[in-house]
C-alpha positions as CSV (number, residue, x, y, z in Angstrom):
1,X,15.0,-13.0,10.8
2,X,11.7,-13.5,9.1
3,X,9.4,-10.6,8.1
4,X,7.2,-10.6,11.1
5,X,10.0,-10.2,13.0
6,X,11.3,-7.0,11.0
7,X,7.9,-5.2,11.1
8,X,7.8,-2.3,13.7
9,X,4.0,-1.8,12.9
10,X,1.0,-3.8,13.2
11,X,-0.6,-4.4,9.8
12,X,-4.3,-3.8,9.1
13,X,-6.4,-5.3,6.2
14,X,-8.7,-2.6,5.4
15,X,-12.3,-3.6,4.5
16,X,-12.8,-0.4,2.6
17,X,-11.8,0.2,-0.8
18,X,-8.1,1.3,-0.6
19,X,-6.1,2.3,-3.9
20,X,-3.0,3.8,-4.7
21,X,-2.5,5.9,-8.0
22,X,0.5,7.1,-9.8
23,X,1.0,9.1,-13.1
24,X,1.3,5.7,-14.8
25,X,-0.8,2.9,-12.7
26,X,-3.0,2.2,-9.9
27,X,-3.2,-0.8,-7.2
28,X,-5.5,-1.9,-4.4
29,X,-3.8,-1.9,-0.9
30,X,-3.8,-5.3,0.6
31,X,-2.4,-4.5,4.1
32,X,-1.2,-0.8,5.9
33,X,0.3,0.1,8.8
34,X,1.6,3.6,10.1
35,X,5.0,2.4,8.5
36,X,3.9,1.4,5.0
37,X,1.7,-0.7,3.0
38,X,1.7,-3.7,0.6
39,X,-0.1,-3.1,-2.9
40,X,-1.5,-5.5,-5.5
41,X,-1.5,-4.8,-9.1
42,X,-1.7,-6.1,-12.8
43,X,2.0,-7.1,-13.5
44,X,3.2,-4.4,-16.2
45,X,6.7,-2.8,-16.2
46,X,7.8,-0.9,-13.3
47,X,4.5,0.3,-12.3
48,X,5.8,2.0,-9.1
49,X,9.5,3.4,-9.3
50,X,11.9,2.6,-6.3
51,X,10.9,6.2,-5.0
52,X,8.0,7.9,-5.8
53,X,5.3,10.3,-5.0
54,X,1.8,8.8,-5.0
55,X,-2.0,9.5,-4.2
56,X,-4.0,7.3,-1.8
57,X,-7.4,6.6,-1.2
58,X,-8.3,5.2,2.1
59,X,-12.2,4.4,2.0
60,X,-13.6,8.2,2.1
61,X,-10.0,9.7,2.9
62,X,-7.7,11.0,0.0
63,X,-4.1,11.5,0.6
64,X,-2.2,13.5,-1.9
65,X,1.6,13.6,-2.8
66,X,2.5,10.7,-0.5
67,X,6.0,10.1,-0.7
68,X,7.0,6.2,-0.8
69,X,9.9,3.8,-1.3
70,X,9.7,0.3,-2.8
71,X,10.9,-2.2,-0.2
72,X,10.3,-5.3,-1.9
73,X,8.7,-6.4,-5.3
74,X,7.4,-10.0,-6.3
75,X,5.0,-11.6,-8.5
76,X,1.8,-13.1,-6.6
77,X,1.3,-16.9,-7.3
78,X,-2.2,-16.6,-8.7
79,X,-3.4,-15.3,-11.9
80,X,-6.9,-13.7,-12.6
81,X,-9.3,-14.8,-15.3
82,X,-7.9,-13.0,-18.1
83,X,-4.7,-14.7,-17.4
84,X,-3.2,-11.4,-16.3
85,X,-0.6,-11.8,-13.5
86,X,-1.0,-10.1,-10.5
87,X,2.2,-8.8,-8.5
88,X,2.5,-7.5,-4.8
89,X,4.8,-4.7,-3.8
90,X,5.7,-3.5,-0.3
91,X,6.2,0.0,0.2
92,X,7.6,2.3,3.0
93,X,6.2,6.0,3.9
94,X,8.8,8.3,3.2
95,X,8.8,11.9,5.3
96,X,5.0,12.0,6.0
97,X,3.7,15.5,6.8
98,X,2.0,15.6,10.0
99,X,-1.3,15.8,8.5
100,X,-0.6,12.6,6.2
101,X,0.5,10.7,9.3
102,X,-2.6,11.8,11.3
103,X,-5.0,10.6,8.5
104,X,-3.3,7.2,8.0
105,X,-3.2,6.7,11.8
106,X,-7.0,7.8,12.0
107,X,-8.0,5.3,9.0
108,X,-6.1,2.3,10.9
109,X,-7.8,3.0,14.2
110,X,-11.1,2.7,12.6
111,X,-13.2,-0.5,13.3
112,X,-13.5,-0.9,9.6
113,X,-9.8,-2.6,9.7
114,X,-9.0,-5.9,10.7
115,X,-5.5,-6.7,12.2
116,X,-3.2,-8.8,10.2
């Protein structure tokens, strides 16, 4: 079974600037669904713990204290100009509040997102 067959939610590629912040790092959201998102970050030691509370910026929307769990973590195949390795991580939302769910649903239903 491949990853696409395992997904329960359609992924959206945001055209707006979307970022995730933790106390120790930040990264850019590559795609997002109602179930989770994938994140690109500069490869450093453990930028996101297995389970963590993060803050998310979805364009003009800000979600604070969002519980997530790491589903997968791997190095991307490309490097940026300064020879820093970019990594990607897949994250699942855990026990979102009704308000957090509504904001994520609102964001991905806007025309600024492209289906992936």
